[in-house]
N, C-alpha and C positions, 0 to 999 in steps of 0.2 A: 355077943353077936351070934354065938352058936346056939345057945339055949333059951335066950329071952326072945321077945317079939318086938324089936324097935322098928319104927317107921323110918327113922333117919338117925345116923350116927356121925358125929364130928370128932375127929381125933387130931390133936396137934402133937407132933414130934419135934422137940425143940433142941435136941443135941447138936444137930448140924449147925444151927445158928450160933450156939455157944462156941463150937469149934471154930467157926468162921471169925468170930470176934476175937477169940484168944490166940489163934494160930494163923489165920488167913486162909483164903480159898485155895492156895497153892500148896498146902501142907498135907502131910500124911495123916495128921489128926482129922482134918476135914474129910479126907477120903474114907478114913475109918468110920467116921460118924455117918457118912452116906451108906456104907455097907451095913451098919447097925440098923439104920432106919429101913433099909431094904428088907432086912430079915424080919423086922417087926411088921412091916406091911404084908410080907408073905404069911406070917402067922394069922393076921386078921383075915386075909383072903381065904386061907384054909378053913378058918372058923366059919366063915359065911358058907363056903361050899360044903361044910359038914352038917349044915342044918338039915334035919329030917325032911323039911318041906322045901328045900332049895330048888328041886326040880320044877315046882309049880310057882316059884316066885320070880319076880323081875327086879334084879338089882342093877343099879348104876353105881359104879365105883370110880371116883375121881381122885387123883393124886396131883398136888401142885405145891409150889413154894411161893411165899408171898414176896420174895425178893431174892436177888443174888448177893454176892459178896465181892469185894475187891481182893486181889491176890494177897496184899499185905494184911487184909482183915478189915471188917467194917462195911457199912452200907449207909444209904441215906442220900447219896449224891445222885447225879443225873447221868452217870456213865451207863452204857448199855450193859456192862457186866453186873451192875447193881440192879438195873431195872428188868433185865431179861429173865424170864422164867419159862415154865412149861406147864402143860397139862397132859397127864397120862390117864386115859379113861377107857373103861370097858363097860358095855351094856348092850342090850338087845337091839337098840336103835343105831348103834355105831358099827362101822365097817371095821372088822378086825384087821390089824396090820396097816391101816391107812395112816398117812401123814397129812396133817391139815395145816394151812397157813392162815386160817380165818378165826382162830381162837384167841381170846384175850382174857385177862384176869376177871373182869366183871361177868364173864359167862359162867363162872362156877355157880354163883347163887341162882341165876335164872334157870340153869340146866337142872339143878336140884329141884326147884319149884315145879318145872315142867314135868319132870319125871314123877313127882308126887301127885300130879294132876291138878296143880294150882293154876288157875287161869291167870295169865300175865296181863294186868290192866295197863294200857299205855299211859294212863294218868299217873302211874307211879313214877314215871320218868327213869326207869332202870336203863343203864347203859349196856347191859349184857344181852346176848342172844343165846338161846338154847343150842348146845352143840349137837343135839339130836335133830335140829332143823336147819341145816346149812342152806344159805341163800346166796350162791355165787352170782356175781354180776358181770357185765361186759368187761370191766377192767381186769378182773381176775384171769381172763383168758390170755393176758399178756405175760404171765410169769415166765414162760419159756423164752421170751424175747428180752428179758432184763439184761442189762450190761453192767460192767464194772465201772468204777470211777474214771473220770477224765481229768477234770480240774480240781476236784475235791481231794485234799490231802489228808483230812482227818478220818476218812472212811477207809477201812481195810480193803486192799486191792482184791481180796478174795470174795468180797460180797457183791453179788449181782443184784442190782437194786433200782435201775432206772431205764427208761426208754422214752423216746419222743414219738414212737410209732403208735398211733391210736388203734383201738380195736376195730373190727369190721363195722362199717357204718358210721363211725365217728370220724371227726377231723379236727384239726387245730388251725385256726386262722392267725398267722403271725405277720400278716401284711403290714400292720402298723407297729410291729415290734422293733425295738432298738437293736443295734448290732453289738457284737462282742459279749462281754460278761461271762459268767461261769457257765460252761457248756451244759452241765446237767440241768440247769434251771432256766434255760432260755426259752421262754414261753411255757405253756402248760406242759408238765411232765407227768409221767406215770411211774410211781415209785412204791416203796414199802416202808413200814415203820423202821425196820432194821437199818435201812439205808438213810432215810430222810432225817431221822432223829440224830444221827451221828454227823450230819452236815454241820450242825452248830449246837453246842450244848447250852443249857440254861436260857432257852428262848421259848419254852413251853410247848415244843413240838410233841413231847411225850403225852400231852393232854388230848391228843387226837384219838380218844378212846373208842369212838363209835365206828370209825372207818375200819374196814377189814381187808386183809389180803393186799392186793394192789389197788391203789387209789390215785386220783388225779390231784396235782398240787400246782398252784401258781405261787412262786416264792421270789418276790422282788428283793427281799433282803439278801438271800444267798446269791441271786443272779448278779447283784451289784458289787460282789466282792472281787471283781476283776474288771480291768479297764473296759469301758463301754461307751457307746454313744446313743442318744435318744432315751426313751423311757420304756417301761414295761407296759405293753398293750397287747394282750393275747386273748383269744376267744376259743373256748372249747365248745364244739358243735356236736350235738347228738344226732343219731339217726332220725329219720322221719317216722314217728310213731303213729299207728292208725288210730283215728278217733271217729266218733259219730257226731256230725254237726248238729248244733242246737241243744246239746246236752253238756252239762258241766263235766269236767274231768279233773283229776287230782294229779298234780306233779309232786312227787316225793323224792327226796334225796338226803343223804347224810352230808353235813357240812361242819366245818370248823374254820372260823374266820378271826384273824387278829388284825386290828386296824391301826394305822398311823397315817394321818393326813399327808398328802392329798390322795392317798390310795382310795380306790372304790371297787366294789364288786357288784356286778349287775347280772340279773337273770332275765333273759328275754325269750319270747316265744314267737314263732311265725307259723301261720296256717297255710298249707298248700303253697309254700314258697313265697308268700307275701312278705312285706317289710316286717322285721322283728319289732315287737312291742315289749317294753319293760314290764315285768310283773313283780320284781323284788329287787331292792337295792340294799347293799351293805356298806355302812359308813361307821359302824361301831362294833366292838368285839362281840363275837357270838361263840359261846362254848360249843363243844362237840355235841351235836344233837341231830335228830331227824327233822327235817323241814318239810312241811306240806303246804302247797299253794293251790288254791282252787282256780281252775282255768274256765273261763266262759267261752266255750267253743262256738264260733259263729255258725249259723245255719248254712248247711251245704259243705262245710269243711270236712275233709276226709283224712288229713294228716297234720301233725304238729311236730315241729323241730325246736329243741331247746338250746339256748346259747348261754354260756357262762363267761362273761367278760371281766377280766381283771386288768385295771389300769393303776399305775403308780410308778415307783422307782425304788429307791433304797428304803423301803417301808417294811411291811410284814408279809403275810401269806394267806392263802385261801385253799382249803381242802374240799374236794367234792368226791362222793362215792355213792354207789347203789342208787343210780338214777332210774326212776320208774314212772310210767304214766298209767293211770287206771281210770275206768269209768264204771259206774254202778249200773 
């Protein structure tokens, strides 16, 4: 890295993993292995900075771990301690000293590709987003409002991770919602991976790989874990987005949907306050992905409002994030 001319370098430091398996993550040996890797990273960064042409080069350095470890040792399960990891990154397009909540493991590969000038083709279906191109949405503004657990006992009390207060312009219609149930999940909630995935293990919540930061979730399964009456019937309502009548528009959002009958997810739109019309229905599993729906905007319309209605009971869940309307 100091004397050659590589475009990209991948280095795997495996001693921490060995120490975790042999001695556990709560051991002195594990801590010693971390210190050893830290020293090795320091040597590599020093080699990069010692390059004669370093001043005219543009380097992106990313450091991550592919998984965590349990305190006794080992990994491969669904606990947060095994799944949780980090990215430490430095580069010309990144704010020094900043702390981000929108970065996930799939972002490593696409960040490297973007830095090398490789155009990311949506047809590739990559789950990651370049860390150099943050795209906060309305839900991310709620981080300062997140609360600690109320009824959920499996989530550490120190974690702030849910609110029922929607962002500015958004609302939640719970007029048909049943009563009781688990407080955190009564109607649409706004939450984080750290909080939601610990509500219940081994139900694939960790597969919500495309949502970022704070996202919206309707979780009939968790809501039903406490005495209740009625069914889950809640609608997440967007602000009124401006549109030009007579021209098609594109509704885009990130979704993750797990189905169990009689559950149903519906996407409805209304123009200028008219009656909502369905444009998408979910009655089968949908992996975490970006959904796009073409809207035929009526002539004369000037605004569109989107509704996400989840109905069901002790079934599964629906995640929504990054809702956007665009017109070409």
